[in-house]
C-alpha positions as MATLAB code, in Angstrom:
seq = 'MIYLKTDEEIELLREANLLVARTLAEVAKLIKPGVSTLELDKVAETFIRDNKAVPGFLGYHGFPNTLCTSVNEQVVHGIPNKKPLKDGDILSVDCGTLLNGYYGDSAYTFCVGEVKPEIKALLDATKESLYKGIENAVEGKRLGDVGFAIQDYVETRGYSVVREMVGHGVGKNLHEAPEVPNYGRRGNGVKLKSGMVIAIEPMINLGKRNILQENDGWTIRTVDRSISAHFEHTIAVRKDKADILSSFKFVEEVLSLQSEK';
ca = [
     -21.840   -0.070   -7.903;
     -18.547   -0.956   -9.579;
     -17.592    1.748  -12.062;
     -15.628    0.629  -15.100;
     -13.154    3.302  -16.199;
     -12.603    4.521  -19.755;
      -9.092    4.536  -21.218;
      -8.995    8.327  -20.666;
      -9.903    7.909  -17.006;
      -7.273    5.211  -16.578;
      -4.617    7.609  -17.892;
      -5.727   10.251  -15.359;
      -5.584    7.602  -12.632;
      -2.085    6.685  -13.823;
      -0.947   10.304  -13.435;
      -2.283   10.466   -9.880;
      -0.655    7.128   -9.030;
       2.701    8.061  -10.554;
       2.671   11.179   -8.385;
       2.210    8.898   -5.364;
       5.163    6.834   -6.610;
       7.359    9.935   -6.885;
       6.208   11.172   -3.460;
       7.176    7.841   -1.881;
      10.607    8.213   -3.504;
      11.025   11.694   -1.941;
      10.160   10.158    1.432;
      12.544    7.217    0.814;
      15.456    9.643    0.506;
      14.974   10.698    4.135;
      14.203    7.447    5.942;
      16.927    6.660    8.470;
      17.322    6.294   12.230;
      16.617    9.579   14.044;
      14.109   10.960   11.510;
      10.509   11.365   12.651;
       7.487   10.293   10.626;
       6.103   13.823   11.014;
       9.151   15.164    9.125;
       8.438   12.666    6.327;
       4.802   13.753    6.302;
       5.672   17.428    5.814;
       7.974   16.602    2.883;
       5.248   14.489    1.253;
       2.589   17.183    1.635;
       4.850   19.872    0.172;
       5.871   17.662   -2.768;
       2.259   16.751   -3.601;
       1.108   20.378   -3.469;
       4.130   21.529   -5.514;
       2.930   19.110   -8.193;
      -0.514   20.773   -8.288;
      -2.285   17.958   -6.472;
      -3.921   17.559   -3.072;
      -2.946   14.969   -0.437;
      -5.578   12.238   -0.778;
      -5.622   11.169    2.888;
      -5.449   14.585    4.623;
      -8.870   15.210    6.155;
     -10.303   11.956    4.743;
     -12.908   10.982    7.383;
     -10.923   13.308    9.650;
      -7.474   11.708    9.150;
      -5.000   14.401   10.297;
      -2.061   13.884    7.909;
      -0.833   13.312    4.361;
       0.794    9.922    4.991;
      -0.185    6.850    6.952;
       3.079    5.847    8.674;
       2.930    2.469   10.426;
       5.964    1.259   12.387;
       6.788   -2.368   13.247;
       3.650   -3.977   14.772;
       1.442   -1.227   13.347;
      -0.353   -2.661   10.323;
      -1.889    0.424    8.686;
      -3.285    3.923    9.349;
      -0.495    5.006   11.709;
      -0.526    8.762   12.368;
       2.785   10.600   11.749;
       4.392   11.840   14.977;
       7.590   13.371   16.378;
       9.052   10.102   17.698;
      12.373    9.338   15.961;
      12.657    6.118   13.964;
      15.149    3.601   15.367;
      17.721    1.360   13.717;
      16.029   -1.975   12.948;
      12.508   -0.557   12.617;
      10.350   -1.118    9.575;
       8.034    1.598    8.314;
       5.003    1.212    6.060;
       4.316    4.461    4.200;
       0.887    4.641    2.569;
       0.232    7.701    0.406;
      -2.686    9.051   -1.598;
      -3.055   11.948   -4.015;
      -5.975   13.666   -5.691;
      -4.996   14.998   -9.119;
      -7.367   16.184  -11.863;
     -10.307   14.671   -9.997;
      -8.834   11.162   -9.637;
      -7.086    9.402   -6.758;
      -3.738    7.656   -6.540;
      -3.010    5.156   -3.741;
       0.105    3.096   -3.084;
       2.191    1.868   -0.143;
       5.718    0.594    0.454;
       7.349   -0.838    3.585;
      10.872    0.426    4.263;
      13.751   -0.846    6.383;
      15.194    1.703    8.811;
      18.926    1.073    9.106;
      19.868   -2.583    9.666;
      16.832   -4.861    9.907;
      16.863   -8.496   11.106;
      16.962  -11.079    8.277;
      13.650  -12.694    9.313;
      11.921   -9.305    9.106;
      13.480   -8.587    5.703;
      12.185  -11.981    4.568;
       8.662  -10.949    5.649;
       8.950   -7.748    3.585;
      10.169   -9.669    0.535;
       7.351  -12.210    0.819;
       4.712   -9.501    1.273;
       5.899   -7.594   -1.779;
       6.077  -10.796   -3.834;
       2.555  -11.751   -2.717;
       1.312   -8.410   -4.077;
       2.640   -9.330   -7.523;
       1.132  -12.839   -7.226;
      -2.216  -11.150   -6.629;
      -1.702   -8.758   -9.551;
      -0.953  -11.704  -11.899;
      -4.510  -12.879  -11.220;
      -6.167   -9.478  -11.701;
      -7.173  -10.105  -15.311;
     -10.496  -10.086  -17.117;
     -12.587  -13.190  -16.472;
     -10.925  -14.165  -13.186;
     -12.532  -13.398   -9.833;
     -11.507  -11.485   -6.730;
     -11.175  -14.813   -4.920;
      -8.375  -15.722   -7.352;
      -6.477  -12.566   -6.387;
      -6.965  -13.158   -2.651;
      -6.117  -16.856   -2.907;
      -2.832  -16.132   -4.729;
      -1.745  -13.731   -1.968;
      -2.891  -15.946    0.903;
      -1.394  -19.123   -0.537;
       1.979  -17.477   -1.150;
       2.402  -16.084    2.379;
       0.748  -18.820    4.417;
       2.946  -21.528    2.881;
       5.866  -19.450    4.214;
       4.438  -19.378    7.743;
       3.039  -15.818    7.722;
      -0.541  -14.734    8.369;
      -2.929  -12.525    6.383;
      -4.853   -9.680    8.001;
      -8.554  -10.260    7.208;
     -10.352   -7.137    8.396;
      -8.400   -4.614    6.286;
      -8.737   -5.021    2.514;
      -7.967   -3.396   -0.819;
     -10.611   -1.455   -2.727;
     -11.713    0.153   -5.951;
     -10.095    3.510   -6.812;
     -11.402    6.317   -9.011;
     -13.030    9.683   -8.333;
     -13.322    8.388   -4.766;
     -10.425    7.016   -2.733;
     -12.427    3.951   -1.701;
     -14.889    2.529   -4.206;
     -16.481   -0.878   -4.720;
     -15.400   -3.622   -4.756;
     -13.551   -4.594   -1.583;
     -10.416   -6.607   -2.440;
      -9.553   -9.126    0.312;
      -6.038  -10.583    0.572;
      -7.453  -14.062    1.130;
     -10.087  -16.090   -0.657;
     -11.111  -19.134   -2.633;
     -10.319  -19.592   -6.294;
     -13.306  -19.046   -8.557;
     -15.209  -17.080   -5.906;
     -16.153  -13.444   -5.589;
     -16.783  -10.595   -8.004;
     -15.892  -11.323  -11.638;
     -13.123   -9.051  -12.922;
     -13.851   -6.920  -15.976;
     -11.563   -4.811  -18.122;
     -11.683   -1.214  -16.895;
     -12.009   -2.051  -13.205;
      -9.402   -0.123  -11.193;
      -8.500   -1.631   -7.820;
      -5.901   -1.179   -5.105;
      -4.406   -4.505   -4.051;
      -2.660   -4.205   -0.682;
      -1.534   -7.283    1.247;
      -0.994   -6.696    4.979;
       1.004   -9.668    6.244;
       2.063  -10.477    9.810;
       5.075  -12.334   11.175;
       2.859  -13.661   13.990;
      -0.893  -14.216   14.241;
      -3.380  -12.419   11.982;
      -5.411  -10.746   14.773;
      -5.461   -6.955   14.898;
      -6.897   -4.170   17.057;
      -7.388   -0.429   16.790;
      -5.326    1.843   19.036;
      -6.951    4.538   21.202;
      -6.155    7.236   18.612;
      -9.070    5.871   16.568;
      -6.873    5.194   13.524;
      -3.772    3.072   14.088;
      -4.277   -0.654   13.501;
      -1.713   -2.972   15.127;
      -1.214   -6.698   15.634;
      -2.673   -8.025   18.892;
       0.465  -10.090   19.597;
       2.690   -7.100   18.635;
       4.353   -9.132   15.883;
       5.826   -7.222   12.948;
       3.529   -6.451   10.005;
       4.401   -5.502    6.407;
       2.250   -3.725    3.799;
       2.695   -3.125    0.059;
       0.091   -1.662   -2.296;
      -0.359   -1.008   -6.003;
      -3.317    0.473   -7.845;
      -3.970   -1.504  -11.022;
      -6.356   -1.543  -13.969;
      -7.835   -4.910  -14.913;
      -7.105   -5.767  -18.539;
      -7.670   -8.744  -20.798;
      -4.325  -10.557  -20.617;
      -2.271   -8.725  -17.999;
      -3.066   -6.177  -15.289;
      -1.863   -2.634  -15.945;
      -0.029   -1.387  -12.828;
      -0.822    2.328  -12.556;
       1.384    3.030   -9.532;
       5.103    2.208   -9.476;
       7.899    1.172   -7.106;
      10.549    2.113   -9.687;
      11.320    5.562   -8.240;
      11.512    4.256   -4.654;
      13.757    1.383   -5.631;
      16.107    3.677   -7.561;
      16.545    5.712   -4.364;
      17.064    2.579   -2.230;
      19.581    1.174   -4.683;
      21.604    4.426   -4.650;
      21.567    4.408   -0.838;
      22.806    0.806   -0.680;
      25.759    1.728   -2.903;
      26.923    4.443   -0.475;
];
């Protein structure tokens, strides 16, 4: 069942998603070589709880932490640990909140120190592909239009799209129908209706698209150990233009201040 949200529900979803956005910004302030992902996780959990919400991922199907922190060849669902980040790493931080009965879900991939230009280019293309997908998330189009826009944008640049991991509906549950693939054929798939709330989250690899699950039962990485980037927004489908409920504004303000130093 795909649940269409009322305008009131969409505003509650926006609040939960904006808290995710502000949590990611708190984490962004600390990302540098030498910091561990477990330190970032503790900061995120404290910030979410201080804002009268609950971490959306903690305990979800047994996941042990607040953040999914995926480094380099890790695609998604990396478990925070004590290993220090190194100069040149990239780090995908995926965060969820539960606020007033509704979930927020968003992800951003960060550079740690100085990152190689070809890896930065992958991050830029992945983020841009997210917005290409969002442009197609309007009433009357289909999920295949969203997936095609993402796939076409990255594959023409020589990158590959992870197939097995997909976006999803968001609401009173973290994962609702429908699944939102990052590949597809135009005109195919579920028809989009105003009031649908979905998380669109391209996971794009520098090498081949194949992935595997690590022995921890959570972490997904590329088989060829090529670098993978991940960006995610939760959006509401509307008539003429998707309404982005999450935000990268707070993160990018932090990153822009850091680059000026």
